[in-house]
N, C-alpha and C positions, 0 to 999 in steps of 0.2 A: 516616556514610560514604556517598558517592555510589556506587551499585551499578555504574556504568560504570567507575569506577576499579578495581573488583575484576575485572570481566569483561574489560576491554580493556587489561590490564596484567599483569605478572608478580607481582601482589600475593601475599604469603604466605598470606593467608586463602583464596585460591583453591586452594592446595595442601592446606590443612587441610580444606576442604570437598570435595575431590576424591572421597573414597569415596561421599559422597551423590550426586555427579554420576554415578559408575559405576552406582549403584543406579537412578538415574533413567533412564539409558541402557538398562539391562537391562529396566526396566519398559516403556518405550515400544516397544522392539523386540519384546517378548512380546505387547504389545497389537496391534501391527501384524500379527504372525504370526497372532494369533487371528482378526483380520478376514480375512486371506488364506485361512485354513483354513475359514472359515464358522462358527467357534465364537461369534463376535460378529456380529450382523446387519449386513449391508452391502447396499445396494440400488443397482441400475443403472436409469437412466432411459432413455427411448427416443430420446434425442438425444445427440450427443457432448458431453462435459464437459471443459472446460479449467480446471485449477486453477492459480492464480497465488499462490504463497506464499513462505515463506522458512524457513530452518532456525534462525534466531536470533530472539530476542525483540526487539520494537521495529520501527519503520518502516525499510524499505529501499527504498521507491519502487514498491511494488506498484500503488498506485492509478493513477499515470500510465501504467504499462504496461497495465493493464486497459482504460483509455480508448483507448490506442493500438490494442490488439487489436480492440476493438469498431469503431473507425473504419476499421481495415484490412480487416476481414472483410466489412463491409457492401457495399463496391464489388465484392467478389469474388462476390456473389450470396448471401451468408449472411444470416440473420436472427437476430443474437445477442440474448440476454438475459443480464442480470447479476444474480448473487446475492451477498450479503454477510452477515456475522454481525450487522452493526449494532452494533458494539462501542461500549459506553458509551451506547447508546440507552436511553431510559427509557419507551418505550411500554408501555401496560398489556396489550397483546395482540400476538401475532405469528402469522403474518407481517405485514409492513407494506410496502405499495407506496410507493416513494420517487419524488418529483417534484422538479423544479428549485427549487420554493419550499417544500419540506418543512422542518419544524423539525428542525435537527440535534440538538437536545436529546432529541427523541423517537426518531430513527432513526439517529443517529450522523453525524459530520461527513463522513467519507469517502464514504458512500453518496450524500450530497447532491451532492458533486463529481462522482460518477459519473453521476448523473441529469442534471446540468447540461451535461456535456461529451461524453457518449457517444452521445447521441441514441438510446438503447436503453431498454427497460423495465428497471427495477431493483426487486428485492424483497429485503428483509432479514428474517432470522430466525436465532436462535441454532442451531436445527436446520435445517441447510441443505437437507435433503431437503424439508422443508415449503416452503421458499422456492422451490425448483425446481417443486414440484407446483403452487403458486399461480401461478407464472409461466406454466407451460404450459397451465393452465386458461383463462387470460385472453388470452394472446398466442400467435401462431403462430411461436414461436421454433424454430430448427433447430440451434442450438448454445448451450450455456450456458457463461458465463465466471464462475468463482468467484473473488471477491476475497478472498484468504486461504483457509484451509481445507486446507492441505497435510497437516495432521495429523488432519483430520476424515474418518476412513476409513469412517464410516457411509454416505457418498456415494461411490460408485465413480466413477472418473475415467478418461479416455482419454488425456489429455495433461497432464503435470505440468511447470510452469515455476517455478523458484525464482529469487528476486532477491537479490543480495548487494551490500552496500556495498563499493566498491573500496578504501576507506580502512580501515574497521574490520574488514571481512571477518568472520572467525569468532572474533575476540577471542582469549582464551586457549585456545580449542578444547576447552573442557570443557562438559559438560551442566549444566543447572540442578541445584542453585543455585550450583554452583561457577563456572559460566560461562554464556554467553548461549544455548547450543545447546538447541533443543527436541528434536532427534534427533541421534544420533551422525553424524559426517561420512561414515561409510560409506553413508549414505542418498543421498549425491550421485550414486552410481553408478547409481541406479535412475531418475533424473530424465531427462526428454526434452530440456530446455533449461536452461542456467544463464545468466541475464541479469545483467550487472554494471552497477551504476549508476556509470559512469565507465570507467576503464581496465580492459580485459578481459585475462585470462590465457588460456592454451590451453583450447580447448573451451568458452569463454565467449563470450557475445554482449554487445557494448558498447551500453548505452543512454545516449544523450546528451540533454541538456535544452536546448531553445531558450527564451530569455527573451522574453516578450511585453511590450508597454507596461504601465506601471503603471495600475491602475484604482482609482477611489475606492471605499472599502469601503461607504459609505452609498448610493452610486449608481454602479454599475459601467458606466453608459453614458458616464461622464466618464473620460477617460484622458489620460496624458501619457507621453512617452518617459522611460525610466529615465535616459537621458543628461542630462536637464535638471538632475538633482541631482548630477551629477559634481562632486567637490570640496567638496560641502556636508556638514555634519554632520546626521545623522538618527538617530532612534530605530529600531532594528531589533528586531522582536518575533517569536518563534517558539516554538510548542508542538508540536514534531514529534519524530520519533525521533532525529534527529541535527541539532540546531539549528546547530552550528558550520558545517556545509556551506552552509546558507542564508546565514549571516553572511559567510562567505568569498566567496560568489558576489556579494554586494553590494560587498564590498571590492574584488573584481576589476574592478568597474565604476567604481571611483574614488570611492566614497562613504566618509565617515568615520562611524563607528558608536558609538552608545551601545547596547549589546546587552542585551536582556531575554529570558532563557531561561526557559521554562515546561515543565512535564511534558507528555508526549504526550497529546493529547485533553483539554487543559485546558478547563475551563468558566470563561469569563472574566467578570470584574466590571469596572465602569467604572474602578475604581482601578488595575486591571492595565494599562490601555491609555492612560490620561490622565496626562500629565506636566506639570510646572509651567513650561512654555515653549511656544514657538510652532514648534518644529521639526517637520518632517514625520515621520510614523510609518509604517514599512513593515513589512508582515507577509506571511506565506504565505497562499495562497488557502484552505488548510485552516483557518487561524485566522480568516480573514475571514468565512467563512460563519457563524461563531458570534458575530462582533462587529458585525454590520451595524446592529443597533439601538443599539449603544453608541458608535458611531464618529462623529467630527466630520469637517470638511472636510480636516483635516490627515492623515487616515488613508488609506493606500493599500495595496493588495496587489499582489504580483508574480506574475502567471500564468506557468506553465511548460508546455511541451509536449514530450513524449517523442519522440525520433527514434531509429529502429533501422535496421540495415542491410537492404538489399533481400534479401540472401541469407537472413536470418532469416525474412522473410515467405514466401519461396519454400519453405523447408524446413517451416515451419509448415503451409502449405497442403498440401504433400505428405502429411504425417502426418494431417491432418484429413480429407483426401479418402479416404485408406486406411481410416480409422475409419468414415467415412460409408458406404462401399461394402463394409464387412465384411471388409477385408483386414487381415492381420497387420502391425502396425507394427514397425519395427526400431529 
């Protein structure tokens, strides 16, 4: 059974598992309270920390938002650094500094994207405090952006931003394993910002994506407009949190698709991306960083760029400046 069918529908099994979800909710609430009371160790660093995370399991668009934050803060006079867990990274030691040409197998796919597009130093480690310490030892950063880590309370934070998918939202609104929630929905009341990937509800900020020209996976200096393929049949490949959104984006541009859906953070083989025809193959950039050595001339990726309202930037700066000068944030 596909776990998404359980979590994002009214499946009977979700009701059967609900007591386990209640137990999970109670456990994570007690854990958070233990950190707040100092019963579990939690450390503050000497620069403001912005955490970008989510309440649900799976991808919701955190990485494009982290890139946007870094690009937004630099012209405002800040020197941001980025940390991440390095999920599915196989390095033998941590922390790891990440560069645009780093191996995603070692450090994770999303950190490589962050290094390529943020123009900021990036460090990954399962223990995020170690990543911060390594970052501050080598670079003169005055604000830290954490990609994910909303539930990583060992690192204290000053601003919390959660990202939610406007279509799937919170699924059946149950905690693991009965539903997709990592924390109960009551946690939303403690967040500074809720950013919605798509249409926003009250008190949410809408994040839209701008589509950039297609770039060849094996050589991203070669590009072509997506409109060139309008009306044509292509292979569409995605190993992300919600592949249907990527496929629908291509359909909206007039493409006809053979869809190939893979698990999030898929480790690709040649057989996964090669098909017995000469049709173009289009994938996400997150997939492309892992497929560069496997791809041929028919493989392209679709870059996206987050766009957020000016008011969000203004409110973020207000909070950040209050933190920087030791004022209480509201």
